[in-house]
Backbone and ligand atoms as CSV (ligand in chain L), in Angstrom:
chain,resi,resn,atom,element,x,y,z
A,1,MET,N,N,40.508,8.235,-22.226
A,1,MET,CA,C,39.745,8.693,-21.265
A,1,MET,C,C,38.136,8.678,-21.355
A,2,LYS,N,N,37.757,8.135,-22.471
A,2,LYS,CA,C,36.379,7.990,-22.622
A,2,LYS,C,C,35.802,7.056,-21.698
A,3,SER,N,N,36.335,5.979,-21.401
A,3,SER,CA,C,35.796,4.874,-20.510
A,3,SER,C,C,35.710,5.537,-19.076
A,4,LEU,N,N,36.902,6.322,-18.679
A,4,LEU,CA,C,36.795,6.866,-17.316
A,4,LEU,C,C,35.618,7.778,-17.249
A,5,ALA,N,N,35.446,8.694,-18.219
A,5,ALA,CA,C,34.378,9.652,-18.146
A,5,ALA,C,C,32.982,8.945,-18.109
A,6,SER,N,N,32.822,8.016,-18.820
A,6,SER,CA,C,31.418,7.324,-18.914
A,6,SER,C,C,31.337,6.585,-17.524
A,7,GLY,N,N,32.464,6.119,-16.880
A,7,GLY,CA,C,32.435,5.414,-15.668
A,7,GLY,C,C,31.901,6.417,-14.520
A,8,LEU,N,N,32.489,7.613,-14.635
A,8,LEU,CA,C,32.180,8.582,-13.603
A,8,LEU,C,C,30.575,9.003,-13.730
A,9,PHE,N,N,30.281,9.130,-15.026
A,9,PHE,CA,C,28.826,9.476,-15.318
A,9,PHE,C,C,27.907,8.405,-14.700
A,10,ALA,N,N,28.312,7.187,-14.801
A,10,ALA,CA,C,27.473,5.999,-14.431
A,10,ALA,C,C,27.433,6.198,-12.791
A,11,ILE,N,N,28.633,6.450,-12.233
A,11,ILE,CA,C,28.568,6.723,-10.641
A,11,ILE,C,C,27.662,7.732,-10.174
A,12,ALA,N,N,27.771,8.860,-10.958
A,12,ALA,CA,C,26.921,9.944,-10.663
A,12,ALA,C,C,25.425,9.626,-10.870
A,13,ALA,N,N,25.030,8.924,-11.982
A,13,ALA,CA,C,23.687,8.622,-12.152
A,13,ALA,C,C,23.145,7.703,-11.057
A,14,LEU,N,N,23.932,6.682,-10.620
A,14,LEU,CA,C,23.651,5.855,-9.583
A,14,LEU,C,C,23.423,6.502,-8.315
A,15,GLY,N,N,24.202,7.445,-8.033
A,15,GLY,CA,C,24.094,8.350,-6.879
A,15,GLY,C,C,22.697,9.086,-6.803
A,16,MET,N,N,22.376,9.611,-7.955
A,16,MET,CA,C,21.034,10.257,-8.149
A,16,MET,C,C,19.897,9.502,-7.905
A,17,PHE,N,N,20.036,8.166,-8.512
A,17,PHE,CA,C,18.993,7.252,-8.454
A,17,PHE,C,C,18.754,6.831,-7.022
A,18,LEU,N,N,19.810,6.537,-6.226
A,18,LEU,CA,C,19.701,6.086,-4.911
A,18,LEU,C,C,19.107,7.265,-4.010
A,19,ALA,N,N,19.528,8.447,-4.258
A,19,ALA,CA,C,19.047,9.670,-3.626
A,19,ALA,C,C,17.514,9.811,-3.786
A,20,SER,N,N,17.023,9.719,-5.003
A,20,SER,CA,C,15.652,9.811,-5.289
A,20,SER,C,C,14.720,8.768,-4.701
A,21,ASN,N,N,15.352,7.714,-4.685
A,21,ASN,CA,C,14.621,6.425,-4.218
A,21,ASN,C,C,14.320,6.719,-2.677
A,22,ALA,N,N,15.402,7.109,-1.965
A,22,ALA,CA,C,15.301,7.357,-0.635
A,22,ALA,C,C,14.275,8.365,-0.283
A,23,ALA,N,N,14.099,9.442,-1.073
A,23,ALA,CA,C,13.169,10.444,-0.858
A,23,ALA,C,C,11.846,9.981,-1.121
A,24,ALA,N,N,11.614,9.022,-1.951
A,24,ALA,CA,C,10.167,8.562,-2.292
A,24,ALA,C,C,9.627,7.722,-1.101
A,25,ALA,N,N,10.604,7.335,-0.212
A,25,ALA,CA,C,10.110,6.451,1.002
A,25,ALA,C,C,9.286,5.276,0.535
A,26,ASP,N,N,9.720,4.498,-0.373
A,26,ASP,CA,C,8.840,3.424,-0.768
A,26,ASP,C,C,8.801,2.371,0.392
A,27,ILE,N,N,7.617,1.773,0.546
A,27,ILE,CA,C,7.553,0.749,1.549
A,27,ILE,C,C,7.819,-0.429,0.883
A,28,LYS,N,N,8.801,-1.354,1.479
A,28,LYS,CA,C,9.052,-2.535,0.667
A,28,LYS,C,C,8.392,-3.786,1.072
A,29,ASP,N,N,7.825,-3.826,2.198
A,29,ASP,CA,C,7.079,-4.981,2.602
A,29,ASP,C,C,6.125,-4.718,3.715
A,30,PHE,N,N,5.354,-5.877,4.157
A,30,PHE,CA,C,4.458,-5.704,5.234
A,30,PHE,C,C,5.065,-5.244,6.567
A,31,ASP,N,N,6.398,-5.813,6.735
A,31,ASP,CA,C,7.105,-5.468,7.990
A,31,ASP,C,C,7.353,-3.937,8.149
A,32,ALA,N,N,7.721,-3.425,6.923
A,32,ALA,CA,C,8.172,-1.979,6.698
A,32,ALA,C,C,6.895,-1.111,6.930
A,33,ALA,N,N,5.708,-1.681,6.393
A,33,ALA,CA,C,4.464,-0.888,6.577
A,33,ALA,C,C,4.034,-0.952,7.932
A,34,LYS,N,N,4.179,-1.998,8.811
A,34,LYS,CA,C,3.790,-2.111,10.173
A,34,LYS,C,C,4.616,-1.088,10.913
A,35,GLN,N,N,6.043,-1.165,10.560
A,35,GLN,CA,C,6.904,-0.222,11.409
A,35,GLN,C,C,6.467,1.255,11.221
A,36,LEU,N,N,6.126,1.564,9.936
A,36,LEU,CA,C,5.611,3.015,9.825
A,36,LEU,C,C,4.235,3.317,10.549
A,37,MET,N,N,3.312,2.224,10.562
A,37,MET,CA,C,2.083,2.399,11.329
A,37,MET,C,C,2.459,2.477,12.795
A,38,THR,N,N,3.507,1.683,13.302
A,38,THR,CA,C,3.814,1.817,14.747
A,38,THR,C,C,4.373,3.227,15.099
A,39,ASP,N,N,5.215,3.721,14.181
A,39,ASP,CA,C,5.975,4.958,14.218
A,39,ASP,C,C,4.763,6.122,14.433
A,40,LYS,N,N,3.765,5.969,13.749
A,40,LYS,CA,C,2.693,6.982,13.762
A,40,LYS,C,C,1.745,6.692,14.676
A,41,GLY,N,N,1.777,5.526,15.387
A,41,GLY,CA,C,0.693,5.328,16.446
A,41,GLY,C,C,-0.613,5.032,15.950
A,42,VAL,N,N,-0.760,4.407,14.700
A,42,VAL,CA,C,-2.005,4.163,14.142
A,42,VAL,C,C,-2.096,2.540,14.148
A,43,ALA,N,N,-3.392,2.010,14.499
A,43,ALA,CA,C,-3.610,0.751,14.874
A,43,ALA,C,C,-4.250,-0.175,13.584
A,44,CYS,N,N,-3.679,0.109,12.349
A,44,CYS,CA,C,-4.233,-0.537,11.183
A,44,CYS,C,C,-4.220,-2.088,11.320
A,45,VAL,N,N,-3.283,-2.640,11.972
A,45,VAL,CA,C,-3.211,-4.096,12.002
A,45,VAL,C,C,-4.087,-4.673,13.049
A,46,ALA,N,N,-4.857,-3.832,13.920
A,46,ALA,CA,C,-5.738,-4.332,14.766
A,46,ALA,C,C,-6.988,-4.799,13.936
A,47,CYS,N,N,-7.130,-4.344,12.680
A,47,CYS,CA,C,-8.236,-4.606,11.833
A,47,CYS,C,C,-7.839,-5.219,10.470
A,48,HIS,N,N,-6.516,-5.010,10.077
A,48,HIS,CA,C,-6.057,-5.577,8.707
A,48,HIS,C,C,-5.026,-6.533,8.773
A,49,GLN,N,N,-5.065,-7.487,8.076
A,49,GLN,CA,C,-3.852,-8.565,7.870
A,49,GLN,C,C,-3.510,-8.258,6.341
A,50,LEU,N,N,-2.230,-8.822,6.145
A,50,LEU,CA,C,-1.870,-8.818,4.832
A,50,LEU,C,C,-2.646,-9.647,3.834
A,51,ASP,N,N,-2.815,-10.967,4.300
A,51,ASP,CA,C,-3.354,-11.950,3.280
A,51,ASP,C,C,-4.660,-12.602,3.753
A,52,LYS,N,N,-5.227,-12.231,4.828
A,52,LYS,CA,C,-6.521,-12.705,5.213
A,52,LYS,C,C,-7.476,-11.679,5.837
A,53,LYS,N,N,-8.736,-11.747,5.525
A,53,LYS,CA,C,-9.794,-10.981,6.028
A,53,LYS,C,C,-9.775,-10.999,7.436
A,54,ALA,N,N,-9.837,-9.798,8.150
A,54,ALA,CA,C,-10.009,-9.778,9.634
A,54,ALA,C,C,-11.274,-8.891,9.841
A,55,MET,N,N,-11.231,-7.879,10.771
A,55,MET,CA,C,-12.231,-6.983,10.872
A,55,MET,C,C,-12.455,-6.277,9.496
A,56,GLY,N,N,-11.335,-5.984,8.948
A,56,GLY,CA,C,-11.294,-5.224,7.754
A,56,GLY,C,C,-10.793,-6.204,6.502
A,57,PRO,N,N,-11.022,-5.777,5.384
A,57,PRO,CA,C,-10.420,-6.577,4.140
A,57,PRO,C,C,-8.802,-6.697,4.299
A,58,SER,N,N,-8.285,-7.821,3.679
A,58,SER,CA,C,-6.733,-7.958,3.592
A,58,SER,C,C,-6.216,-6.934,2.797
A,59,PHE,N,N,-5.032,-6.422,3.039
A,59,PHE,CA,C,-4.377,-5.588,2.147
A,59,PHE,C,C,-4.147,-6.067,0.662
A,60,ASN,N,N,-3.989,-7.478,0.522
A,60,ASN,CA,C,-3.897,-8.120,-0.798
A,60,ASN,C,C,-5.174,-7.928,-1.564
A,61,ALA,N,N,-6.277,-8.119,-0.855
A,61,ALA,CA,C,-7.562,-8.012,-1.569
A,61,ALA,C,C,-7.871,-6.468,-2.055
A,62,ILE,N,N,-7.443,-5.515,-1.088
A,62,ILE,CA,C,-7.806,-4.192,-1.433
A,62,ILE,C,C,-6.786,-3.641,-2.772
A,63,GLY,N,N,-5.623,-4.269,-2.642
A,63,GLY,CA,C,-4.720,-3.935,-3.705
A,63,GLY,C,C,-5.219,-4.504,-5.032
A,64,LEU,N,N,-5.561,-5.656,-5.002
A,64,LEU,CA,C,-6.119,-6.377,-6.212
A,64,LEU,C,C,-7.288,-5.618,-6.749
A,65,PHE,N,N,-8.182,-5.234,-5.885
A,65,PHE,CA,C,-9.450,-4.640,-6.315
A,65,PHE,C,C,-9.223,-3.337,-7.019
A,66,TYR,N,N,-8.275,-2.551,-6.337
A,66,TYR,CA,C,-8.183,-1.152,-6.856
A,66,TYR,C,C,-7.039,-0.975,-7.932
A,67,LYS,N,N,-6.182,-2.035,-8.162
A,67,LYS,CA,C,-5.034,-1.971,-8.963
A,67,LYS,C,C,-5.357,-1.232,-10.247
A,68,ASP,N,N,-6.453,-1.803,-10.990
A,68,ASP,CA,C,-6.673,-1.311,-12.362
A,68,ASP,C,C,-7.535,0.000,-12.330
A,69,LYS,N,N,-7.879,0.470,-11.102
A,69,LYS,CA,C,-8.900,1.606,-11.210
A,69,LYS,C,C,-7.870,2.974,-11.304
A,70,ALA,N,N,-8.344,3.791,-12.168
A,70,ALA,CA,C,-7.712,4.994,-12.537
A,70,ALA,C,C,-7.408,5.832,-11.202
A,71,ASP,N,N,-8.461,5.945,-10.389
A,71,ASP,CA,C,-8.310,6.736,-9.216
A,71,ASP,C,C,-8.103,5.988,-7.925
A,72,GLY,N,N,-7.429,4.713,-8.113
A,72,GLY,CA,C,-7.330,3.897,-6.947
A,72,GLY,C,C,-6.395,4.559,-5.873
A,73,ALA,N,N,-5.297,4.989,-6.223
A,73,ALA,CA,C,-4.457,5.649,-5.138
A,73,ALA,C,C,-5.150,6.753,-4.451
A,74,ALA,N,N,-5.671,7.613,-5.173
A,74,ALA,CA,C,-6.303,8.719,-4.416
A,74,ALA,C,C,-7.609,8.383,-3.567
A,75,THR,N,N,-8.290,7.354,-3.983
A,75,THR,CA,C,-9.434,6.829,-3.242
A,75,THR,C,C,-8.881,6.194,-1.987
A,76,LEU,N,N,-7.904,5.424,-2.020
A,76,LEU,CA,C,-7.299,4.759,-0.884
A,76,LEU,C,C,-6.716,5.727,0.093
A,77,GLU,N,N,-5.987,6.741,-0.339
A,77,GLU,CA,C,-5.338,7.623,0.412
A,77,GLU,C,C,-6.401,8.438,1.115
A,78,LYS,N,N,-7.501,8.891,0.465
A,78,LYS,CA,C,-8.575,9.519,1.144
A,78,LYS,C,C,-9.367,8.791,2.206
A,79,ASN,N,N,-9.588,7.498,1.771
A,79,ASN,CA,C,-10.468,6.669,2.703
A,79,ASN,C,C,-9.572,6.239,3.914
A,80,ILE,N,N,-8.377,6.101,3.841
A,80,ILE,CA,C,-7.489,5.731,4.994
A,80,ILE,C,C,-7.655,6.852,6.157
A,81,VAL,N,N,-7.549,8.165,5.618
A,81,VAL,CA,C,-7.551,9.209,6.508
A,81,VAL,C,C,-8.986,9.523,6.966
A,82,GLU,N,N,-10.028,9.496,6.089
A,82,GLU,CA,C,-11.375,9.881,6.350
A,82,GLU,C,C,-12.324,8.651,6.882
A,83,GLY,N,N,-11.790,7.460,6.801
A,83,GLY,CA,C,-12.665,6.376,7.074
A,83,GLY,C,C,-13.696,6.017,5.968
A,84,VAL,N,N,-14.218,4.791,6.027
A,84,VAL,CA,C,-15.155,4.360,4.912
A,84,VAL,C,C,-15.844,3.252,5.413
A,85,LYS,N,N,-17.049,3.190,4.763
A,85,LYS,CA,C,-18.030,1.949,5.055
A,85,LYS,C,C,-18.804,1.692,3.775
A,86,GLY,N,N,-19.226,0.445,3.821
A,86,GLY,CA,C,-20.253,-0.049,2.850
A,86,GLY,C,C,-19.664,-0.724,1.423
A,87,THR,N,N,-18.192,-0.565,1.466
A,87,THR,CA,C,-17.617,-1.068,0.199
A,87,THR,C,C,-17.355,-2.622,0.264
A,88,TRP,N,N,-16.835,-2.990,1.543
A,88,TRP,CA,C,-16.490,-4.405,1.584
A,88,TRP,C,C,-17.442,-5.305,2.366
A,89,GLY,N,N,-18.380,-4.662,3.104
A,89,GLY,CA,C,-19.279,-5.595,4.095
A,89,GLY,C,C,-19.836,-4.646,4.972
A,90,ALA,N,N,-20.349,-5.254,6.062
A,90,ALA,CA,C,-21.094,-4.472,7.044
A,90,ALA,C,C,-20.149,-3.690,7.956
A,91,GLY,N,N,-18.846,-3.864,8.066
A,91,GLY,CA,C,-17.960,-3.201,9.060
A,91,GLY,C,C,-17.745,-1.940,8.529
A,92,MET,N,N,-17.237,-1.004,9.481
A,92,MET,CA,C,-16.869,0.323,9.088
A,92,MET,C,C,-15.476,0.715,9.528
A,93,MET,N,N,-14.769,1.547,8.775
A,93,MET,CA,C,-13.440,1.984,9.255
A,93,MET,C,C,-13.543,3.355,9.745
A,94,PRO,N,N,-13.259,3.512,11.031
A,94,PRO,CA,C,-13.231,4.897,11.619
A,94,PRO,C,C,-12.101,5.650,11.008
A,95,PRO,N,N,-12.281,7.044,10.829
A,95,PRO,CA,C,-11.072,7.967,10.381
A,95,PRO,C,C,-9.889,7.777,10.937
A,96,GLN,N,N,-8.809,7.795,10.352
A,96,GLN,CA,C,-7.379,7.489,10.887
A,96,GLN,C,C,-6.577,8.832,10.669
A,97,ALA,N,N,-6.848,9.835,11.426
A,97,ALA,CA,C,-6.262,11.096,11.264
A,97,ALA,C,C,-4.687,10.980,11.392
A,98,GLY,N,N,-4.198,10.176,12.296
A,98,GLY,CA,C,-2.732,9.947,12.549
A,98,GLY,C,C,-2.088,9.334,11.331
A,99,ALA,N,N,-2.674,8.763,10.361
A,99,ALA,CA,C,-2.102,8.336,9.291
A,99,ALA,C,C,-2.025,9.335,8.088
A,100,LYS,N,N,-2.359,10.503,8.409
A,100,LYS,CA,C,-2.386,11.624,7.285
A,100,LYS,C,C,-0.995,11.708,6.459
A,101,ASP,N,N,0.036,11.680,7.279
A,101,ASP,CA,C,1.427,11.985,6.493
A,101,ASP,C,C,1.774,10.563,5.812
A,102,ILE,N,N,1.196,9.426,6.127
A,102,ILE,CA,C,1.795,8.131,5.540
A,102,ILE,C,C,0.736,7.505,4.696
A,103,ALA,N,N,-0.428,8.180,4.582
A,103,ALA,CA,C,-1.470,7.504,3.699
A,103,ALA,C,C,-1.283,7.394,2.425
A,104,ALA,N,N,-0.526,8.308,1.716
A,104,ALA,CA,C,-0.128,8.235,0.243
A,104,ALA,C,C,0.886,7.026,0.078
A,105,ASP,N,N,1.842,6.933,0.949
A,105,ASP,CA,C,2.744,5.944,0.890
A,105,ASP,C,C,2.070,4.487,1.075
A,106,LEU,N,N,1.154,4.500,2.008
A,106,LEU,CA,C,0.361,3.195,2.313
A,106,LEU,C,C,-0.448,2.860,1.129
A,107,ALA,N,N,-1.066,3.825,0.594
A,107,ALA,CA,C,-1.890,3.479,-0.653
A,107,ALA,C,C,-1.065,2.980,-1.703
A,108,LYS,N,N,0.078,3.530,-1.984
A,108,LYS,CA,C,0.983,3.103,-3.053
A,108,LYS,C,C,1.493,1.723,-2.741
A,109,TRP,N,N,1.869,1.474,-1.327
A,109,TRP,CA,C,2.209,0.066,-1.238
A,109,TRP,C,C,1.230,-0.937,-1.343
A,110,ILE,N,N,-0.032,-0.645,-0.909
A,110,ILE,CA,C,-1.149,-1.605,-1.003
A,110,ILE,C,C,-1.388,-1.932,-2.554
A,111,LEU,N,N,-1.305,-0.786,-3.397
A,111,LEU,CA,C,-1.572,-1.083,-4.877
A,111,LEU,C,C,-0.374,-1.757,-5.424
A,112,SER,N,N,0.824,-1.829,-4.903
A,112,SER,CA,C,1.995,-2.551,-5.400
A,112,SER,C,C,1.801,-4.089,-5.084
A,113,LEU,N,N,0.903,-4.565,-4.114
A,113,LEU,CA,C,0.856,-5.902,-3.735
A,113,LEU,C,C,0.433,-6.674,-4.996
A,114,ASN,N,N,1.084,-7.828,-5.039
A,114,ASN,CA,C,0.784,-8.740,-6.242
A,114,ASN,C,C,0.624,-10.133,-5.832
A,115,PRO,N,N,-0.451,-10.480,-5.046
A,115,PRO,CA,C,-0.503,-11.837,-4.466
A,115,PRO,C,C,-0.614,-12.970,-5.392
A,116,GLU,N,N,0.025,-14.120,-5.298
A,116,GLU,CA,C,0.148,-15.223,-6.216
A,116,GLU,C,C,-0.316,-16.532,-5.568
A,117,GLY,N,N,-0.876,-17.486,-6.251
A,117,GLY,CA,C,-1.139,-18.778,-5.787
A,117,GLY,C,C,-2.298,-18.528,-4.858
A,118,ASP,N,N,-2.181,-19.288,-3.660
A,118,ASP,CA,C,-3.173,-19.272,-2.697
A,118,ASP,C,C,-3.529,-17.959,-2.224
A,119,ALA,N,N,-2.558,-17.102,-2.098
A,119,ALA,CA,C,-2.846,-15.729,-1.603
A,119,ALA,C,C,-3.872,-15.052,-2.557
A,120,LYS,N,N,-3.519,-15.165,-3.901
A,120,LYS,CA,C,-4.339,-14.610,-4.820
A,120,LYS,C,C,-5.780,-15.084,-4.869
A,121,THR,N,N,-5.933,-16.516,-4.732
A,121,THR,CA,C,-7.102,-17.136,-4.692
A,121,THR,C,C,-7.948,-16.481,-3.504
A,122,ALA,N,N,-7.403,-16.257,-2.278
A,122,ALA,CA,C,-7.908,-15.774,-1.048
A,122,ALA,C,C,-8.511,-14.365,-1.364
A,123,ALA,N,N,-7.481,-13.588,-1.981
A,123,ALA,CA,C,-7.968,-12.149,-2.261
A,123,ALA,C,C,-9.111,-12.147,-3.157
A,124,GLU,N,N,-9.115,-12.891,-4.256
A,124,GLU,CA,C,-10.275,-12.966,-5.195
A,124,GLU,C,C,-11.584,-13.308,-4.539
A,125,ALA,N,N,-11.523,-14.310,-3.510
A,125,ALA,CA,C,-12.747,-14.707,-2.774
A,125,ALA,C,C,-13.219,-13.454,-1.980
A,126,GLU,N,N,-12.330,-12.695,-1.413
A,126,GLU,CA,C,-12.796,-11.474,-0.763
A,126,GLU,C,C,-13.417,-10.601,-1.546
A,127,ILE,N,N,-12.873,-10.219,-2.769
A,127,ILE,CA,C,-13.409,-9.425,-3.770
A,127,ILE,C,C,-14.828,-9.989,-4.260
A,128,ALA,N,N,-14.937,-11.205,-4.531
A,128,ALA,CA,C,-16.182,-11.837,-4.928
A,128,ALA,C,C,-17.301,-11.759,-3.934
A,129,ALA,N,N,-16.837,-11.607,-2.647
A,129,ALA,CA,C,-17.956,-11.457,-1.520
A,129,ALA,C,C,-18.288,-10.012,-1.204
A,130,MET,N,N,-17.674,-9.181,-2.063
A,130,MET,CA,C,-18.010,-7.608,-1.828
A,130,MET,C,C,-19.531,-7.404,-2.128
A,131,PRO,N,N,-20.240,-6.660,-1.220
A,131,PRO,CA,C,-21.630,-6.481,-1.511
A,131,PRO,C,C,-21.890,-5.487,-2.809
A,132,ALA,N,N,-20.892,-4.533,-3.066
A,132,ALA,CA,C,-21.283,-3.728,-4.172
A,132,ALA,C,C,-19.933,-3.413,-4.880
A,133,LYS,N,N,-20.060,-3.521,-6.253
A,133,LYS,CA,C,-18.708,-3.345,-6.911
A,133,LYS,C,C,-18.783,-2.320,-8.016
L,1,HEC,C1,C,-11.378,-0.533,13.675
L,1,HEC,C2,C,-10.921,-1.210,12.589
L,1,HEC,C3,C,-10.072,-0.562,11.483
L,1,HEC,C4,C,-8.928,0.164,11.705
L,1,HEC,C5,C,-8.246,0.522,12.884
L,1,HEC,C6,C,-8.449,0.387,10.325
L,1,HEC,N1,N,-9.314,-0.105,9.383
L,1,HEC,FE1,FE,-9.062,-0.036,7.448
L,1,HEC,N2,N,-10.887,-0.827,7.160
L,1,HEC,C7,C,-11.646,-1.330,8.102
L,1,HEC,C8,C,-12.962,-1.877,7.609
L,1,HEC,C9,C,-13.972,-2.530,8.392
L,1,HEC,C10,C,-12.886,-1.546,6.105
L,1,HEC,C11,C,-13.941,-1.794,5.206
L,1,HEC,C12,C,-14.852,-0.676,5.085
L,1,HEC,C13,C,-15.817,-0.842,3.868
L,1,HEC,O1,O,-16.453,-1.814,3.770
L,1,HEC,O2,O,-16.176,0.298,3.127
L,1,HEC,C14,C,-11.585,-0.981,6.009
L,1,HEC,C15,C,-11.056,-0.540,4.774
L,1,HEC,C16,C,-9.780,-0.021,4.377
L,1,HEC,C17,C,-9.385,0.153,3.059
L,1,HEC,C18,C,-10.057,0.149,1.809
L,1,HEC,C19,C,-10.805,1.381,1.647
L,1,HEC,C20,C,-11.645,1.329,0.288
L,1,HEC,O3,O,-12.025,2.262,-0.233
L,1,HEC,O4,O,-11.959,0.197,-0.209
L,1,HEC,C21,C,-7.957,0.569,3.331
L,1,HEC,C22,C,-6.972,1.006,2.243
L,1,HEC,C23,C,-7.734,0.506,4.778
L,1,HEC,N3,N,-8.812,0.094,5.407
L,1,HEC,C24,C,-6.499,0.861,5.275
L,1,HEC,C25,C,-6.263,1.024,6.691
L,1,HEC,C26,C,-5.154,1.592,7.258
L,1,HEC,C27,C,-3.842,2.036,6.491
L,1,HEC,C28,C,-5.283,1.712,8.595
L,1,HEC,C29,C,-4.493,2.356,9.564
L,1,HEC,C30,C,-4.034,3.797,9.335
L,1,HEC,C31,C,-6.651,1.340,8.763
L,1,HEC,N4,N,-7.244,0.855,7.686
L,1,HEC,C32,C,-7.225,1.128,10.019
L,1,HEC,C33,C,-11.381,-1.443,9.497
L,1,HEC,C34,C,-10.289,-0.833,10.011
């Protein structure tokens, strides 16, 4: 009976794992992020692309720049909602009050981005061009 018991335990543990993952609402890719933005009616992608600079910095560059900063997630969450200027260039980001409920998830997703190859080179070039670091 030992193997049956451990089998049941494994199934219970898997169920708990799946349930907690669903609750965390992890954003899995740019499409999922865009869907969330659309659902909330916020126009992030009017100014941001995943992998190239537009009106605002690319999400790849933002992620790479804040990845190793202790307060990265909190900074991004706050600046998404309140707006920000002066970090990346002359442009300014207006406050995005509609993103309040999703700002933490978006910040977490941005920090999880891990560009490689050409995408990493492009993100590093954006970071190198920042006026203040
Ligand atoms: C009108 C254009 C515009 C819109 C809309 C916009 N942004 Fe931005 N965003 C910018 C600009 C410009 C910057 C760079 C500001 C700076 O240099 O400090 C920026 C910066 C950021 C940063 C980096 C903040 C930092 O502290 O370095 C994040 C994260 C970000 N935007 C996420 C978002 C998200 C998520 C949305 C939608 C909820 C959004 N933006 C909507 C223009 C925009």
